[in-house]
N, C-alpha and C positions, 0 to 999 in steps of 0.2 A: 188201315191203309197199307199199301205196299210202298216201302222206301227203297229207292235205288240211289246209292252213293255215287256221285260223279266226282271228277277231280277237284281238289282243293275244297272250296266252300259250297260248291253247287250240289243240290240234292233234288231228286225227282220223286213226287208223290203221286200215287194212282189210287183212285177210288171210283167204283161204279162206272168204269170205262172212261173217266176223265183224268187228265194229267195236269199237275201243277209243278212248275220248276222254279226254284229259288236260286238266285245269284249265278246265272250262267256267265261267268266272267272270263277274262283273258287266260286264266290258268285252267279253266275247264276245257272239256273237249269241244272242238269246233261245232259239233252238232248237238251240244248239250241242251239247247232250247227247242230243238226241232221236235214237233209232235205235241207241244204244250198247248193246252186250252187256256191256261192262265200262267202268267209270269209274275214273280215278285222279286224286287231288287232292294237290298238293304241300304246301300249307299253308293257313292260315286267313284270309289277307288277302282282302278281297272281290273284288279283280281276278282272283283265282284260284279262290275258293270262293264260289259263290252258291247258297244253300240252295234257292231256288225252282227253279233250273235243274236241280239234282240230283234234287229231288223229282219234277219233270216227267219226267225221263229214267227214273227208277226206277218211276214209275207207268205210263209208256207201255209198258215191257217188264218184266213181272213176273219174268222170269228174269235181268234185269240185276243186276250186283253192283258194289259200290263198295269200293275199297281206298284207305285214306288214314291219316293220323296221328290220334292220340287226340283232339286238340282238335276236329277236324272230325267224327270218327266218333261221338263222344258226342252231337252234335246230331241225328244222323239214325238211329242204330242203334235207338232205341226204336220208331220208326215202321216199320222194315224189318228185323224180327228174322231173323237168319241171313244177311242180304244185305250187311252192312257189315263190312268186315274192317280191323282196325287193324294197321298195319305200321310198321317202323322200320329204321334203318340195319343192313345186313347180311342182311335178310330176302330170301327168294326165293319166288316163287309163280307159279302159272299162272292167268291171267285171260282167260276166254273163248278159250282156246287160245294166247294170247300168253304167252311166257315173260318174266317181269319180275324184275329185281333192284333192290333199294333201296340207294341211296347217299346219305349226308349226314345231318346232324342239326340244323343251325341255319340260320336265315335270315341273309343277309348283314347286316353292321352298317350301319344307317342313320345313327345318332348314338349316342354313348356314353350319353346320357340316355334312350334308348329301349330297352326290354327287347327281346331277340331271341327271337322265337318259333321253334318247331320248324319245320323245313323238310326235306323229303326229295326226292331226285331219283330218276327211274325210268329204268333201262336196259332197253329193250324188245327182245326177241329177240337179245340180245347185240350190238346194232347201233346203235340210236338211243337217245340219252341226252337227257332233259329234266330240267334241274337245278332247276326252280322258281326261286325267288329266292335263289340262291346261286351262287357259282363253284366248285362242288364238282368235284374231279378224281376220277373213279371208280376210277382205277388199273388199268383194263383197256382194251384197244383199243376205240375208238369210231369207227364208220363215219360216222354222222350226228349232229352236235352241234346241238341246238336252243339257240340262243345268245341269252341275255337281253341285248339290244343297248343298251337305254337304260332307266334306272330311277333313282329317287331315291337308290339305294344304290351306284351304280357310276359309273365314268367310262371313256371309251373306251380309255385306256391299260390299265386293268385288264382290259377285255374282250379286247383284243389279246393280252395276256399269257396270258389264260385259254385262248384258242385255241392259242397256242403250246405250252402245258403239256399240254393234252388230245390234241393232234395228230390231229384227226379227218380223215377223207377229205374231208368237206365240212361247213361250218358254215352253218346256215340261221337267219335271224333269228326270234326271238320277243320278247316283252315290248317291243313297238314302238309301242303306242298313244300314248305320250307324245312320240314323235318326229315332228316336223313334216316334211312333204314337202320343204320347202326345205332341210332339213338332211340328209336321207337320203343324197344323193350324197357328202357329207363322210364319213359313217360308212362307206359302201360302199367308198370309196377307201382309207380307213385300214385297214379290216379286210382287204381284198383284198391291199393292198400289204405289210402288216406282220404279218398274222396267221399266215402260213406255211401256210395251207390254203385251198382254194377256198371262196369265200364266196357265198352265194345269198340272195336275198330273194324271198319269195312274197307276193303280195297275198292277202287273204282270199278263200277259194274256190279258189285255185290248188292244183294237185296236183303231186306228184313221186313217182317210184318210189325207194324207199330200201331 
């Protein structure tokens, strides 16, 4: 597959002329979902779910479909009958030719006083795992781990331990809009030196074969 990194946690995957986009949220580019044959959303927080971006993508391609959890699906399903699918932990499906497995149930804990929303991660083609806002260990081999490197709900030690537990062939940063350029080398060094797996960082628009 060809991976294109978009802003923050949004990624685009291409295979056999088909396009899959994960989490075109408010921090991603306004056109992040356009051109997608399939869209996946991990959870309802606005940096991952932007209703306008999803509507634009679904309107632009009448054959495009969306797979997501119930809290997001309920907001879009009435306008797109038969095109919005609700998924949860343990589900498996085919989205525009991409084989997808669903892992995880809850968003990572931000603070005990804040309720935890549902969050699902997606394993695409048995190879690339996007966990959304959680440090979900899928329990199966992962070639490419999309790594939420910096968030209100994590610290770098937890991120390092997550890479160690998943043991991917490579970890590529996502959830990086909060992280300033001056701090990036610190995270790069820590993850590369201590994570136990090669670590990569892509700028928005950069591509890689995965």
